[in-house]
All heavy atoms as an XYZ file, in Angstrom:
974
protein
N      55.872    -81.531     51.650
C      56.469    -81.884     50.371
C      55.727    -83.083     49.785
O      55.392    -84.025     50.483
C      57.952    -82.204     50.567
C      58.682    -82.374     49.277
S      60.429    -82.111     49.545
C      61.078    -83.400     48.572
N      55.486    -83.065     48.484
C      54.737    -84.120     47.793
C      55.588    -85.352     47.534
O      56.723    -85.468     47.988
N      55.026    -86.242     46.753
C      55.742    -87.478     46.452
C      56.888    -87.224     45.467
O      56.864    -86.280     44.689
C      54.777    -88.537     45.936
C      54.139    -88.255     44.603
C      53.142    -89.376     44.244
N      52.207    -88.926     43.257
C      52.335    -89.125     41.948
N      53.352    -89.801     41.488
N      51.438    -88.675     41.102
N      57.849    -88.101     45.532
C      59.055    -88.013     44.709
C      58.708    -88.254     43.238
O      57.872    -89.086     42.913
C      60.034    -89.079     45.193
C      61.376    -89.000     44.559
C      62.342    -89.908     45.324
N      63.626    -89.814     44.702
C      64.123    -90.737     43.888
N      63.458    -91.841     43.652
N      65.295    -90.575     43.328
N      59.404    -87.549     42.345
C      59.214    -87.728     40.905
C      60.000    -88.947     40.442
O      61.197    -89.059     40.694
C      59.692    -86.491     40.147
C      58.721    -85.363     40.193
C      58.500    -84.516     41.242
C      57.838    -84.953     39.158
N      57.526    -83.613     40.919
C      57.105    -83.851     39.636
C      57.588    -85.410     37.870
C      56.145    -83.203     38.871
C      56.646    -84.771     37.105
C      55.931    -83.681     37.608
N      59.321    -89.835     39.731
C      59.961    -91.014     39.157
C      60.605    -90.615     37.829
O      60.174    -89.672     37.172
C      58.938    -92.126     38.919
C      58.233    -92.593     40.172
C      59.158    -93.276     41.167
O      60.173    -93.882     40.746
O      58.866    -93.183     42.363
N      61.608    -91.374     37.400
C      62.303    -91.083     36.143
C      61.350    -91.059     34.955
O      61.454    -90.203     34.071
C      63.392    -92.126     35.881
C      64.623    -91.949     36.729
C      65.696    -92.976     36.387
O      65.728    -93.450     35.225
O      66.476    -93.289     37.276
N      60.401    -91.994     34.928
C      59.460    -92.056     33.815
C      58.566    -90.810     33.777
O      58.242    -90.316     32.701
C      58.605    -93.319     33.924
C      57.704    -93.520     32.724
C      56.995    -94.855     32.776
O      57.623    -95.857     33.146
O      55.811    -94.872     32.431
N      58.189    -90.293     34.952
C      57.384    -89.082     35.004
C      58.172    -87.877     34.479
O      57.645    -87.052     33.735
C      56.920    -88.794     36.431
C      55.935    -89.792     36.979
C      55.611    -89.518     38.419
O      56.533    -89.520     39.266
O      54.420    -89.279     38.705
N      59.436    -87.816     34.856
C      60.300    -86.719     34.396
C      60.471    -86.802     32.884
O      60.410    -85.783     32.182
C      61.668    -86.737     35.116
C      62.622    -85.733     34.505
C      61.478    -86.477     36.610
N      60.654    -88.012     32.365
C      60.797    -88.194     30.911
C      59.536    -87.732     30.192
O      59.601    -87.004     29.201
C      61.095    -89.656     30.574
C      61.307    -89.911     29.077
C      61.484    -91.380     28.743
N      60.443    -92.230     29.271
C      59.212    -92.336     28.752
N      58.869    -91.636     27.692
N      58.327    -93.150     29.296
N      58.377    -88.143     30.701
C      57.120    -87.723     30.095
C      56.991    -86.205     30.120
O      56.595    -85.584     29.134
C      55.934    -88.364     30.820
C      54.586    -88.097     30.183
C      53.728    -89.350     30.207
C      53.848    -86.971     30.850
N      57.354    -85.602     31.240
C      57.293    -84.152     31.358
C      58.237    -83.484     30.357
O      57.843    -82.568     29.636
C      57.642    -83.728     32.784
C      57.565    -82.241     33.096
C      56.150    -81.714     32.890
C      58.028    -81.983     34.520
N      59.472    -83.957     30.280
C      60.446    -83.375     29.330
C      59.961    -83.499     27.881
O      60.103    -82.572     27.099
C      61.797    -84.078     29.451
C      62.608    -83.696     30.642
C      63.989    -84.365     30.561
N      64.730    -84.229     31.778
C      65.438    -83.159     32.124
N      65.460    -82.116     31.334
N      66.096    -83.115     33.251
N      59.415    -84.649     27.546
C      59.000    -84.912     26.168
C      57.759    -84.136     25.758
O      57.534    -83.935     24.561
C      58.741    -86.399     25.955
C      60.012    -87.224     25.936
O      61.117    -86.647     25.851
O      59.897    -88.464     26.004
N      56.949    -83.718     26.724
C      55.647    -83.163     26.371
C      55.371    -81.747     26.856
O      54.431    -81.123     26.374
C      54.547    -84.093     26.907
C      54.573    -85.419     26.216
O      54.178    -85.535     25.071
N      55.070    -86.434     26.906
N      56.136    -81.242     27.780
C      55.803    -79.960     28.400
C      55.667    -78.823     27.390
O      54.763    -78.002     27.493
C      56.834    -79.583     29.473
C      56.425    -78.362     30.254
C      55.417    -78.432     31.205
C      57.038    -77.132     30.032
C      55.030    -77.313     31.912
C      56.654    -76.009     30.732
C      55.649    -76.104     31.689
O      55.261    -74.992     32.381
N      56.530    -78.800     26.407
C      56.518    -77.706     25.438
C      55.330    -77.704     24.501
O      54.993    -76.674     23.931
N      54.660    -78.844     24.361
C      53.600    -78.928     23.354
C      52.253    -79.400     23.886
O      51.260    -79.341     23.168
C      54.033    -79.844     22.180
C      55.189    -79.231     21.412
C      54.385    -81.233     22.672
N      52.208    -79.880     25.117
C      50.965    -80.393     25.683
C      50.519    -79.482     26.821
O      51.342    -79.020     27.620
C      51.144    -81.850     26.185
C      49.892    -82.369     26.871
C      51.538    -82.764     25.034
N      49.224    -79.265     26.917
C      48.646    -78.444     27.967
C      49.058    -78.975     29.339
O      48.983    -80.179     29.600
C      47.117    -78.459     27.795
C      46.416    -77.647     28.826
O      46.345    -78.037     29.987
N      45.882    -76.526     28.392
N      49.466    -78.083     30.230
C      49.946    -78.476     31.559
C      48.874    -79.209     32.354
O      49.172    -80.159     33.075
C      50.453    -77.242     32.331
O      51.444    -76.583     31.542
C      51.081    -77.637     33.663
N      47.622    -78.791     32.229
C      46.531    -79.501     32.911
C      46.457    -80.955     32.470
O      46.238    -81.853     33.294
C      45.179    -78.823     32.637
C      44.995    -77.545     33.438
O      45.425    -77.518     34.617
O      44.439    -76.586     32.891
N      46.626    -81.201     31.184
C      46.585    -82.574     30.668
C      47.738    -83.405     31.229
O      47.547    -84.569     31.594
C      46.626    -82.593     29.143
C      45.356    -82.041     28.524
O      44.359    -81.833     29.191
N      45.412    -81.777     27.236
N      48.919    -82.811     31.278
C      50.077    -83.520     31.837
C      49.816    -83.843     33.303
O      50.077    -84.948     33.770
C      51.370    -82.696     31.663
C      51.705    -82.540     30.181
C      52.530    -83.350     32.421
C      52.845    -81.584     29.902
N      49.288    -82.876     34.044
C      48.984    -83.081     35.463
C      47.993    -84.231     35.644
O      48.168    -85.080     36.537
C      48.441    -81.791     36.074
N      46.973    -84.281     34.799
C      45.988    -85.365     34.894
C      46.615    -86.716     34.609
O      46.339    -87.690     35.296
C      44.821    -85.114     33.936
C      43.919    -83.994     34.404
O      43.844    -83.698     35.590
N      43.242    -83.347     33.467
N      47.450    -86.784     33.582
C      48.108    -88.044     33.219
C      48.997    -88.527     34.365
O      49.010    -89.705     34.707
C      48.936    -87.878     31.923
C      47.997    -87.688     30.732
C      49.862    -89.075     31.703
C      48.688    -87.203     29.472
N      49.732    -87.585     34.972
C      50.669    -87.942     36.042
C      50.005    -88.037     37.413
O      50.664    -88.413     38.388
C      51.809    -86.918     36.093
C      52.710    -86.861     34.871
C      53.723    -85.730     35.013
C      53.414    -88.192     34.667
N      48.723    -87.654     37.469
C      48.003    -87.611     38.746
C      48.743    -86.727     39.751
O      48.990    -87.108     40.895
C      47.763    -89.018     39.285
C      46.903    -89.845     38.345
C      46.510    -91.158     38.934
C      45.649    -92.024     38.086
N      45.349    -91.731     36.742
N      49.092    -85.536     39.268
C      49.763    -84.522     40.073
C      49.017    -83.209     39.893
O      48.258    -83.039     38.952
C      51.223    -84.356     39.645
C      52.089    -85.563     39.950
C      53.532    -85.295     39.592
N      54.396    -86.375     40.020
C      54.981    -86.447     41.206
N      54.775    -85.514     42.109
N      55.761    -87.460     41.506
N      49.292    -82.268     40.785
C      48.636    -80.968     40.669
C      49.284    -80.155     39.550
O      50.443    -80.390     39.169
C      48.749    -80.198     41.987
O      50.086    -79.779     42.196
N      48.517    -79.211     39.052
C      49.020    -78.280     38.038
C      50.298    -77.608     38.548
O      51.300    -77.517     37.830
C      47.938    -77.235     37.727
C      48.387    -76.162     36.790
C      48.217    -76.305     35.424
C      48.975    -74.991     37.260
C      48.631    -75.310     34.545
C      49.387    -73.994     36.396
C      49.217    -74.157     35.042
N      50.259    -77.127     39.789
C      51.413    -76.414     40.365
C      52.637    -77.311     40.477
O      53.757    -76.883     40.229
C      51.052    -75.833     41.737
C      50.144    -74.638     41.667
C      50.721    -73.479     40.866
O      51.919    -73.164     41.003
O      49.954    -72.886     40.080
N      52.423    -78.568     40.843
C      53.534    -79.508     40.948
C      54.214    -79.694     39.596
O      55.445    -79.667     39.487
C      53.028    -80.857     41.473
O      54.065    -81.816     41.448
N      53.416    -79.870     38.551
C      53.953    -80.058     37.194
C      54.667    -78.786     36.743
O      55.792    -78.842     36.228
C      52.829    -80.444     36.217
C      53.319    -80.411     34.773
C      52.278    -81.818     36.563
N      54.043    -77.641     36.952
C      54.639    -76.370     36.543
C      55.961    -76.119     37.268
O      56.961    -75.733     36.645
C      53.661    -75.237     36.831
C      54.136    -73.890     36.385
C      53.090    -72.829     36.668
C      53.656    -71.449     36.440
N      52.746    -70.414     36.896
N      55.989    -76.369     38.577
C      57.209    -76.144     39.356
C      58.331    -77.089     38.939
O      59.498    -76.676     38.828
C      56.921    -76.295     40.847
C      56.069    -75.166     41.384
O      56.026    -74.075     40.823
N      55.371    -75.422     42.475
N      58.003    -78.354     38.696
C      59.032    -79.312     38.268
C      59.576    -78.907     36.898
O      60.790    -78.969     36.663
C      58.445    -80.738     38.217
C      59.467    -81.795     37.865
C      60.540    -81.923     38.933
C      61.454    -83.097     38.670
N      62.508    -83.205     39.681
N      58.693    -78.497     35.999
C      59.136    -78.050     34.670
C      60.085    -76.859     34.796
O      61.112    -76.798     34.112
C      57.926    -77.689     33.815
N      59.768    -75.940     35.669
C      60.648    -74.780     35.859
C      61.999    -75.204     36.413
O      63.039    -74.722     35.970
C      59.986    -73.757     36.785
C      58.869    -72.997     36.123
C      58.163    -72.037     37.070
O      58.169    -72.223     38.281
N      57.544    -71.017     36.496
N      61.994    -76.131     37.389
C      63.267    -76.615     37.952
C      64.106    -77.331     36.901
O      65.337    -77.311     36.950
C      63.002    -77.536     39.143
C      62.576    -76.801     40.398
C      62.627    -77.686     41.643
N      61.821    -78.881     41.560
C      60.525    -78.957     41.823
N      59.857    -77.884     42.169
N      59.895    -80.120     41.736
N      63.439    -77.961     35.935
C      64.148    -78.659     34.847
C      64.549    -77.712     33.716
O      65.210    -78.120     32.766
C      63.271    -79.780     34.280
C      62.987    -80.950     35.210
C      61.920    -81.863     34.621
C      64.263    -81.736     35.498
N      64.107    -76.460     33.805
C      64.434    -75.489     32.757
C      63.600    -75.647     31.499
O      64.003    -75.201     30.420
N      62.428    -76.272     31.624
C      61.569    -76.483     30.461
C      60.744    -75.230     30.192
O      60.407    -74.498     31.113
C      60.641    -77.680     30.694
C      61.331    -78.995     31.019
C      60.297    -80.079     31.292
C      62.261    -79.412     29.900
N      60.421    -75.028     28.926
C      59.607    -73.885     28.520
C      58.434    -74.373     27.693
O      58.529    -75.385     27.021
C      60.394    -72.917     27.638
C      61.720    -72.508     28.146
C      62.397    -71.554     27.189
N      62.852    -72.240     25.981
C      63.419    -71.632     24.975
N      63.597    -70.342     24.988
N      63.807    -72.303     23.913
N      57.394    -73.590     27.731
C      56.270    -73.862     26.846
C      56.697    -73.489     25.438
O      57.646    -72.729     25.235
C      55.032    -73.046     27.256
C      54.294    -73.640     28.427
C      53.722    -74.966     28.033
C      52.882    -75.586     29.107
N      52.465    -76.923     28.762
N      55.982    -74.027     24.489
C      56.302    -73.762     23.091
C      56.262    -72.267     22.834
O      55.222    -71.650     22.894
C      55.309    -74.489     22.188
C      55.733    -74.481     20.747
O      56.849    -74.125     20.421
N      54.836    -74.869     19.886
N      57.412    -71.727     22.600
C      57.504    -70.305     22.296
C      57.675    -70.140     20.796
O      57.932    -71.103     20.084
C      58.678    -69.632     23.047
C      58.430    -69.640     24.540
C      59.993    -70.293     22.738
N      57.545    -68.953     20.349
C      57.677    -68.678     18.915
C      59.067    -69.094     18.445
O      60.064    -68.822     19.101
C      57.429    -67.182     18.647
C      55.987    -66.833     19.016
C      57.730    -66.832     17.206
C      55.686    -65.353     18.994
N      59.095    -69.749     17.308
C      60.365    -70.162     16.713
C      60.947    -68.984     15.943
O      60.255    -68.337     15.163
C      60.148    -71.343     15.780
C      59.897    -72.619     16.510
C      58.742    -72.994     17.129
C      60.819    -73.685     16.717
N      58.893    -74.236     17.697
C      60.150    -74.681     17.464
C      62.141    -73.904     16.340
C      60.770    -75.867     17.834
C      62.754    -75.091     16.709
C      62.076    -76.050     17.451
N      62.219    -68.733     16.148
C      62.880    -67.644     15.434
C      63.261    -68.096     14.025
O      63.341    -69.300     13.742
C      64.140    -67.205     16.185
O      65.144    -68.198     16.092
N      63.511    -67.131     13.162
C      63.979    -67.451     11.813
C      65.295    -68.216     11.872
O      65.519    -69.142     11.089
C      64.152    -66.175     10.978
C      62.826    -65.546     10.601
O      61.784    -66.240     10.646
O      62.823    -64.347     10.261
N      66.164    -67.839     12.806
C      67.449    -68.527     12.940
C      67.256    -70.004     13.317
O      67.973    -70.871     12.813
C      68.324    -67.843     13.993
C      68.891    -66.520     13.511
O      68.900    -66.284     12.283
O      69.328    -65.724     14.360
N      66.297    -70.292     14.207
C      66.037    -71.675     14.583
C      65.504    -72.469     13.389
O      65.906    -73.609     13.165
C      65.029    -71.732     15.739
C      65.610    -71.272     17.064
C      64.553    -71.206     18.144
O      63.505    -70.567     17.927
O      64.797    -71.795     19.222
N      64.609    -71.850     12.622
C      64.079    -72.516     11.431
C      65.190    -72.794     10.420
O      65.262    -73.878      9.844
C      62.977    -71.682     10.783
C      61.664    -71.725     11.552
O      61.518    -72.585     12.454
O      60.784    -70.902     11.241
N      66.060    -71.825     10.220
C      67.178    -71.999      9.287
C      68.086    -73.125      9.766
O      68.517    -73.972      8.981
C      67.958    -70.678      9.109
C      67.095    -69.681      8.331
C      69.295    -70.916      8.417
C      67.621    -68.253      8.359
N      68.363    -73.144     11.067
C      69.188    -74.216     11.624
C      68.545    -75.575     11.351
O      69.211    -76.510     10.906
C      69.399    -74.038     13.130
C      70.021    -75.251     13.772
C      71.391    -75.494     13.657
C      69.250    -76.187     14.443
C      71.964    -76.627     14.202
C      69.812    -77.325     14.993
C      71.162    -77.535     14.877
O      71.725    -78.662     15.413
N      67.235    -75.701     11.595
C      66.559    -76.988     11.380
C      66.580    -77.389      9.916
O      66.810    -78.557      9.594
C      65.115    -76.928     11.885
C      64.940    -77.049     13.391
C      63.468    -76.956     13.763
C      65.531    -78.352     13.903
N      66.343    -76.440      9.027
C      66.380    -76.747      7.595
C      67.773    -77.229      7.197
O      67.919    -78.210      6.467
C      65.971    -75.523      6.787
C      64.504    -75.185      6.918
C      64.142    -73.833      6.336
O      65.016    -73.148      5.763
O      62.968    -73.447      6.469
N      68.797    -76.568      7.689
C      70.176    -76.957      7.390
C      70.483    -78.320      8.016
O      71.079    -79.193      7.385
C      71.149    -75.907      7.917
C      72.596    -76.270      7.694
C      73.188    -76.076      6.448
C      73.355    -76.814      8.710
C      74.509    -76.428      6.230
C      74.678    -77.166      8.505
C      75.240    -76.973      7.268
O      76.541    -77.323      7.057
N      70.050    -78.505      9.260
C      70.267    -79.752      9.986
C      69.698    -80.935      9.206
O      70.345    -81.961      9.045
C      69.642    -79.614     11.368
C      69.117    -80.887     11.970
C      69.981    -81.856     12.442
C      67.760    -81.102     12.086
C      69.495    -83.019     12.999
C      67.274    -82.257     12.644
C      68.138    -83.220     13.098
N      68.500    -80.778      8.666
C      67.875    -81.858      7.896
C      68.630    -82.075      6.591
O      68.910    -83.199      6.196
C      66.387    -81.543      7.620
C      65.801    -82.535      6.634
C      65.595    -81.554      8.909
N      68.989    -80.990      5.941
C      69.672    -81.089      4.650
C      71.034    -81.764      4.802
O      71.400    -82.646      4.025
C      69.838    -79.698      4.036
C      70.526    -79.700      2.706
C      69.861    -80.139      1.557
C      71.841    -79.286      2.585
C      70.499    -80.170      0.336
C      72.488    -79.303      1.359
C      71.815    -79.742      0.238
O      72.444    -79.761     -0.975
N      71.796    -81.359      5.812
C      73.152    -81.872      5.997
C      73.215    -83.169      6.799
O      74.231    -83.847      6.777
C      74.029    -80.817      6.693
C      74.303    -79.616      5.843
C      75.144    -79.937      4.618
O      76.063    -80.767      4.711
O      74.874    -79.351      3.565
N      72.155    -83.461      7.552
C      72.137    -84.637      8.435
C      73.374    -84.694      9.320
O      73.977    -85.749      9.507
C      72.036    -85.923      7.620
C      70.785    -86.021      6.833
C      70.733    -87.326      6.089
N      69.586    -87.286      5.206
C      69.455    -88.005      4.133
N      70.379    -88.844      3.785
N      68.382    -87.906      3.390
N      73.749    -83.530      9.853
C      74.993    -83.488     10.624
C      74.801    -83.831     12.100
O      75.771    -84.047     12.810
C      75.682    -82.134     10.468
C      74.839    -80.971     10.946
O      73.635    -81.150     11.144
O      75.403    -79.879     11.116
N      73.573    -83.900     12.584
C      73.305    -84.286     13.972
C      71.991    -85.052     14.023
O      71.222    -85.038     13.075
C      73.205    -83.057     14.907
C      74.526    -82.347     15.030
C      72.130    -82.089     14.450
N      71.747    -85.731     15.141
C      70.451    -86.397     15.270
C      69.454    -85.445     15.926
O      69.814    -84.360     16.370
C      70.576    -87.728     16.013
C      70.968    -87.559     17.461
O      70.526    -86.642     18.143
N      71.791    -88.458     17.947
N      68.201    -85.851     15.980
C      67.136    -84.967     16.475
C      67.392    -84.545     17.920
O      67.174    -83.396     18.273
C      65.754    -85.641     16.320
C      65.447    -85.764     14.837
C      64.686    -84.893     17.076
C      64.089    -85.467     14.378
N      67.864    -85.460     18.766
C      68.122    -85.097     20.170
C      69.223    -84.049     20.261
O      69.127    -83.132     21.065
C      68.500    -86.334     20.995
C      67.312    -87.113     21.515
S      66.034    -86.125     22.358
C      66.936    -85.397     23.698
N      70.255    -84.170     19.437
C      71.321    -83.164     19.452
C      70.786    -81.816     18.988
O      71.147    -80.776     19.539
C      72.494    -83.608     18.578
C      73.275    -84.758     19.172
C      74.312    -85.313     18.220
O      74.209    -85.078     16.994
O      75.220    -86.006     18.692
N      69.942    -81.824     17.979
C      69.334    -80.578     17.501
C      68.470    -79.964     18.598
O      68.517    -78.754     18.838
C      68.507    -80.829     16.245
N      67.692    -80.799     19.282
C      66.828    -80.307     20.364
C      67.662    -79.688     21.483
O      67.340    -78.603     21.981
C      65.966    -81.446     20.897
N      68.734    -80.378     21.859
C      69.603    -79.852     22.918
C      70.251    -78.540     22.493
O      70.322    -77.590     23.273
C      70.660    -80.886     23.294
C      70.080    -82.067     24.051
C      71.063    -83.212     24.213
O      72.264    -83.041     23.913
O      70.615    -84.293     24.646
N      70.713    -78.474     21.261
C      71.334    -77.252     20.749
C      70.359    -76.079     20.808
O      70.729    -74.966     21.168
C      71.818    -77.469     19.313
C      72.401    -76.239     18.685
C      73.709    -75.864     18.957
C      71.641    -75.452     17.832
C      74.249    -74.720     18.378
C      72.169    -74.306     17.255
C      73.485    -73.940     17.528
N      69.100    -76.348     20.453
C      68.084    -75.293     20.425
C      67.423    -75.049     21.775
O      66.650    -74.103     21.919
C      66.999    -75.653     19.396
C      67.463    -75.679     17.943
C      66.399    -76.318     17.061
C      67.804    -74.279     17.465
N      67.694    -75.912     22.754
C      67.042    -75.776     24.051
C      65.565    -76.128     23.984
O      64.742    -75.554     24.690
N      65.239    -77.077     23.117
C      63.857    -77.502     22.912
C      63.759    -78.997     23.155
O      64.769    -79.696     23.207
C      63.418    -77.194     21.484
C      63.602    -75.741     21.113
C      62.343    -75.171     20.672
N      62.479    -73.785     20.250
C      61.492    -72.938     20.343
N      60.344    -73.317     20.826
N      61.647    -71.704     19.945
N      62.536    -79.485     23.264
C      62.349    -80.927     23.427
C      62.411    -81.602     22.065
O      62.221    -80.964     21.024
C      60.983    -81.246     24.072
O      59.944    -80.855     23.171
C      60.819    -80.558     25.414
N      62.643    -82.899     22.097
C      62.642    -83.681     20.858
C      61.289    -83.567     20.177
O      61.212    -83.387     18.959
C      62.964    -85.146     21.173
C      62.951    -86.046     19.965
C      63.261    -87.477     20.344
C      63.206    -88.374     19.124
N      63.476    -89.765     19.455
N      60.220    -83.644     20.954
C      58.870    -83.544     20.409
C      58.671    -82.187     19.731
O      58.104    -82.107     18.631
C      57.807    -83.774     21.510
C      56.412    -83.479     21.012
C      57.900    -85.195     22.042
N      59.159    -81.127     20.363
C      59.013    -79.785     19.782
C      59.744    -79.697     18.444
O      59.224    -79.120     17.487
C      59.533    -78.723     20.745
N      60.939    -80.277     18.364
C      61.715    -80.241     17.120
C      61.012    -81.049     16.028
O      60.892    -80.591     14.888
C      63.159    -80.753     17.355
C      63.894    -80.971     16.039
C      63.922    -79.763     18.225
N      60.526    -82.227     16.373
C      59.816    -83.055     15.391
C      58.580    -82.311     14.882
O      58.317    -82.266     13.674
C      59.429    -84.425     16.003
C      58.452    -85.177     15.121
C      60.678    -85.255     16.256
N      57.843    -81.697     15.797
C      56.643    -80.947     15.402
C      56.990    -79.737     14.543
O      56.295    -79.434     13.576
C      55.839    -80.520     16.632
C      55.161    -81.678     17.308
O      54.925    -82.719     16.713
N      54.843    -81.519     18.575
N      58.076    -79.053     14.885
C      58.470    -77.884     14.090
C      58.896    -78.305     12.688
O      58.604    -77.626     11.703
C      59.588    -77.093     14.774
C      59.920    -75.796     14.087
C      58.697    -74.910     14.023
N      58.983    -73.678     13.317
C      58.070    -72.765     13.075
N      56.842    -72.922     13.501
N      58.386    -71.681     12.417
N      59.597    -79.415     12.574
C      59.986    -79.909     11.250
C      58.747    -80.228     10.413
O      58.743    -79.970      9.207
C      60.884    -81.144     11.372
C      62.327    -80.846     11.784
C      63.052    -82.140     12.134
C      63.065    -80.084     10.705
N      57.704    -80.748     11.046
C      56.454    -81.020     10.319
C      55.856    -79.721      9.792
O      55.385    -79.664      8.651
C      55.459    -81.746     11.218
N      55.903    -78.664     10.598
C      55.395    -77.353     10.168
C      56.230    -76.830      9.006
O      55.691    -76.342      8.007
C      55.408    -76.340     11.341
C      55.164    -74.924     10.864
C      54.384    -76.739     12.394
N      57.540    -76.957      9.105
C      58.431    -76.469      8.044
C      58.192    -77.226      6.745
O      58.242    -76.640      5.661
C      59.897    -76.585      8.470
C      60.324    -75.673      9.613
C      61.764    -75.973     10.014
C      60.160    -74.208      9.245
N      57.917    -78.531      6.839
C      57.641    -79.328      5.641
C      56.370    -78.865      4.939
O      56.274    -78.918      3.723
C      57.521    -80.803      5.994
C      58.839    -81.478      6.093
C      58.690    -82.981      6.310
N      59.823    -83.403      7.087
C      59.825    -83.638      8.383
N      58.731    -83.577      9.077
N      60.928    -83.974      8.995
N      55.397    -78.432      5.718
C      54.145    -77.940      5.121
C      54.376    -76.624      4.389
O      53.730    -76.349      3.389
C      53.074    -77.759      6.200
C      52.551    -79.073      6.727
C      51.537    -78.856      7.832
C      51.107    -80.197      8.404
N      50.231    -80.050      9.565
N      55.312    -75.824      4.896
C      55.603    -74.530      4.263
C      56.550    -74.672      3.092
O      56.505    -73.886      2.148
C      56.233    -73.566      5.285
C      55.284    -73.041      6.290
C      55.809    -71.870      7.058
N      57.223    -71.864      7.310
C      57.785    -71.258      8.341
N      57.047    -70.635      9.222
N      59.086    -71.268      8.503
N      57.452    -75.654      3.159
C      58.484    -75.794      2.134
C      58.724    -77.276      1.870
O      59.292    -77.969      2.711
C      59.773    -75.116      2.601
C      60.903    -75.205      1.599
O      60.754    -75.856      0.538
O      61.972    -74.618      1.874
N      58.322    -77.740      0.715
C      58.445    -79.164      0.392
C      59.894    -79.630      0.317
O      60.166    -80.831      0.284
C      57.720    -79.487     -0.905
C      58.309    -78.793     -2.113
C      57.478    -78.987     -3.374
O      56.253    -79.108     -3.276
O      58.085    -79.016     -4.448
N      60.846    -78.714      0.279
C      62.257    -79.089      0.222
C      62.823    -79.517      1.569
O      63.933    -80.045      1.629
C      63.099    -77.936     -0.336
C      62.770    -77.672     -1.786
O      62.609    -78.598     -2.576
N      62.623    -76.403     -2.131
N      62.087    -79.248      2.661
C      62.542    -79.687      3.977
C      62.233    -81.176      4.063
O      61.089    -81.590      4.056
C      61.841    -78.909      5.115
C      62.275    -79.457      6.468
C      62.152    -77.424      5.006
N      63.274    -81.965      4.135
C      63.111    -83.416      4.078
C      62.895    -84.057      5.423
O      62.625    -83.401      6.429
N      63.027    -85.358      5.432
C      62.880    -86.166      6.628
C      64.250    -86.668      7.052
O      65.145    -86.828      6.228
C      61.960    -87.362      6.362
C      60.528    -86.955      6.161
C      60.076    -86.548      4.908
C      59.640    -86.955      7.214
C      58.758    -86.165      4.719
C      58.322    -86.571      7.033
C      57.886    -86.174      5.793
O      56.597    -85.787      5.607
N      64.375    -86.955      8.337
C      65.627    -87.499      8.832
C      65.623    -88.997      8.556
O      64.735    -89.721      8.984
C      65.756    -87.270     10.352
C      65.614    -85.777     10.676
C      67.068    -87.825     10.883
C      66.597    -84.906      9.968
N      66.597    -89.424      7.833
C      66.748    -90.846      7.544
C      68.214    -91.214      7.734
O      69.100    -90.391      7.492
C      66.326    -91.145      6.110
C      64.844    -90.916      5.891
C      64.442    -91.377      4.490
N      63.022    -91.249      4.306
C      62.434    -90.181      3.773
N      63.140    -89.148      3.394
N      61.129    -90.139      3.632
N      68.431    -92.435      8.109
C      69.829    -92.853      8.265
C      70.489    -92.896      6.893
O      69.843    -93.198      5.883
C      69.935    -94.199      8.973
C      69.482    -95.369      8.150
C      69.830    -96.684      8.845
N      69.302    -97.798      8.103
C      69.835    -98.290      6.993
N      70.925    -97.761      6.497
N      69.285    -99.320      6.371
N      71.764    -92.585      6.847
C      72.467    -92.647      5.557
C      72.562    -94.089      5.060
O      72.565    -95.025      5.840
C      73.858    -92.102      5.883
C      73.803    -91.576      7.262
C      72.584    -92.115      7.919
N      72.641    -94.252      3.744
C      72.833    -95.565      3.149
C      74.209    -96.092      3.536
O      75.192    -95.353      3.548
C      72.757    -95.477      1.629
C      71.400    -95.137      1.103
C      70.919    -93.894      0.825
C      70.344    -96.041      0.787
N      69.632    -93.975      0.351
C      69.252    -95.282      0.321
C      70.219    -97.423      0.858
C      68.049    -95.859     -0.072
C      69.013    -97.990      0.458
C      67.950    -97.224      0.003
N      74.309    -97.371      3.801
C      75.616    -97.984      4.048
C      76.308    -98.204      2.706
O      75.663    -98.201      1.653
C      75.473    -99.344      4.769
O      74.805   -100.264      3.894
C      74.729    -99.204      6.090
N      77.598    -98.418      2.739
C      78.354    -98.698      1.499
C      77.785    -99.944      0.805
O      77.629    -99.960     -0.416
C      79.833    -98.911      1.812
C      80.525    -97.680      2.331
C      80.805    -96.723      1.221
C      81.618    -95.561      1.748
N      81.622    -94.429      0.893
N      77.469   -100.972      1.599
C      76.938   -102.201      1.032
C      75.602   -101.937      0.339
O      75.358   -102.437     -0.763
C      76.768   -103.256      2.130
C      76.347   -104.605      1.596
C      76.319   -105.648      2.696
C      75.931   -106.998      2.124
N      75.933   -108.050      3.145
N      74.733   -101.162      0.972
C      73.432   -100.845      0.378
C      73.617   -100.048     -0.923
O      72.913   -100.276     -1.913
C      72.573   -100.045      1.352
C      72.074   -100.859      2.530
C      71.454   -100.018      3.637
O      71.850    -98.857      3.814
O      70.550   -100.541      4.309
N      74.581    -99.121     -0.919
C      74.842    -98.346     -2.133
C      75.313    -99.256     -3.267
O      74.903    -99.070     -4.411
C      75.887    -97.265     -1.843
C      75.337    -96.104     -1.036
C      76.399    -95.066     -0.721
O      77.607    -95.293     -1.002
O      76.014    -94.013     -0.183
N      76.185   -100.219     -2.928
C      76.668   -101.153     -3.943
C      75.524   -101.982     -4.526
O      75.466   -102.195     -5.733
C      77.737   -102.071     -3.338
C      79.039   -101.350     -3.038
C      80.007   -102.227     -2.252
O      79.802   -103.464     -2.167
O      80.968   -101.657     -1.719
N      74.617   -102.451     -3.665
C      73.472   -103.230     -4.131
C      72.603   -102.391     -5.046
O      72.165   -102.863     -6.099
C      72.658   -103.753     -2.925
C      73.465   -104.809     -2.167
C      71.313   -104.313     -3.371
C      72.884   -105.220     -0.840
N      72.371   -101.150     -4.685
C      71.542   -100.264     -5.520
C      72.198   -100.009     -6.881
O      71.499    -99.947     -7.903
C      71.294    -98.937     -4.813
C      70.309    -98.984     -3.649
C      70.299    -97.649     -2.923
C      68.917    -99.333     -4.145
N      73.502    -99.854     -6.887
C      74.200    -99.600     -8.145
C      74.118   -100.784     -9.090
O      74.061   -100.610    -10.307
C      75.655    -99.250     -7.881
C      75.845    -97.864     -7.284
C      77.280    -97.563     -6.984
C      77.435    -96.229     -6.315
N      78.834    -95.974     -5.911
N      74.114   -102.000     -8.530
C      74.025   -103.205     -9.359
C      72.639   -103.321     -9.915
O      72.335   -103.697    -10.950
C      74.360   -104.443     -8.531
C      75.817   -104.519     -8.167
C      76.092   -105.756     -7.341
C      77.554   -105.797     -6.931
N      77.860   -106.935     -6.088
């Protein structure tokens, strides 16, 4: 059995597995390709698969309504945060109406703007 996975290594793997080449991740972590692949499978991670129309619609609605944060959207879709951020960038290129996630204005900020 190999060396134990540190929390930071697991975080890096979760954040990047779906969008970064497994060989590159293995090199960064100084682990074998098989070790990285097996850990990703145990964590339930997937490589970037084709996005369905339903997932795209959900993301467009999610951005428009701002009803959840990016991590909640990623968890709902079973994707990484990085994958969701990257997909939103793709959607923005296809449709300029897909906005960016920004925190809502506070009441005080709205009052200042109105004045």
